[in-house]
Residue, then its C-alpha position, 0 to 999 in steps of 0.5 A: m574555833q572553841l577548841r582554838l579559843i581553849l588553846i589561846t586560854i592556856l598559854t596566855i594564863e601565867f603559872a605564877s605562885a608566890k609564898n610568903l617567907g616572913v620575917y627571920g632576925p632582928v629588923f633596924e629602921i633603914k637611915e641610910e639616905s634613899l634613892l629618890q634622894l640621890i638622885e635629885k642632889r645629882l640633877k641639882t648638882l649637874k644643874e648647878g655646874g651648867k651640866f644637867e642638858i650634856h647628861q641628856q643628851e647623852l642617855a638620849r646618845k645612848s638610848g638610841e644605839k642601844i636600840n637601832r644596835p642592841t645588844p647580839v645574841s650571846g654564844v650565837s656563832k656562825a654556821k660550820t655544818y648543814t645540820k636538819k632536826e624536829y623541834d616537838p612545839s607539844f608542851v604539858v598543862s600544870k596544872d588544871i585551866k577553868d572558864h570564867q564559868g569555873r569549868i575544867i577547859a584543860r586538866r593538869g598532865d594533858i599534853y597540848n601540840p598549838l599546831d593542831y589549832v593554829a598554823f606556824g605560819v612564814p617561816l622565821v630566818f635567824v642571820d647576823g645583820d653585821d655579815g652582808s651574805q646572810v642579809q641577803w640570802a634573808i631576804s632571799q627568802k618568803a620568811k621573818i628576818i631574827l636577826t641575833n646581831g646588827a642594825p635592825l633600824e638601819l637595815e629595814k631602811q635599806y632595804n625597806q622591808p621589817f627586820y626583828f631582832d632577838q630581843g633577851a635571847a628569847l626565840t634563840t632559846k627556845f628553837g635551840i638555835e645556836e649557829v647561823p642562817s637557821h631555817v625556822s619551817q612547820e612540817d605537819k606538825h612540828l616544826i624543822i630547825e636548818t642551820i645552813p652555812p654562809a658558805s652554801l647559801k647560795g641556791k638555798g633560795k625558797 
């Protein structure tokens, strides 16, 4: 349990630093209209023109569309050949980490593998939500379904199960996934990332 808490502490600490670069050159008073004043003026114009409610409705519509259909993950295409690679989740501690009592729990240069302490859990499958064959295959897997394209809320309602979206390409970037469908699972102390051509999805249920 103590090792688990140490790992969690290391993983959640943000390594951030800021440097004061000082002031260079003369400083002039900014006399342009502030952003807040511009917004207030814009809203006043909309209200006077009777377009304020229409503007609000349009914003709500666009916001809803973005939630239901997020921006597709760029750089991800349909798989053409089967590939299999190992992924080592180990990381190197960049600086000494101390607990609340000032005791060092991880030293700079130490290497940690999260899988030594916590299991990866259920596999992840990455698919294009607009490709029906990929969606059907993903549903047949005992895994979390991650979309790189498509409408997760619509699919969740249609199939009555959770669908997630790789917002900001966080997971595809981390695992180096450039093609879908892809399957990520644990094997010993590393992960296995498989890319599976849509044409061969039948019979690939696990």
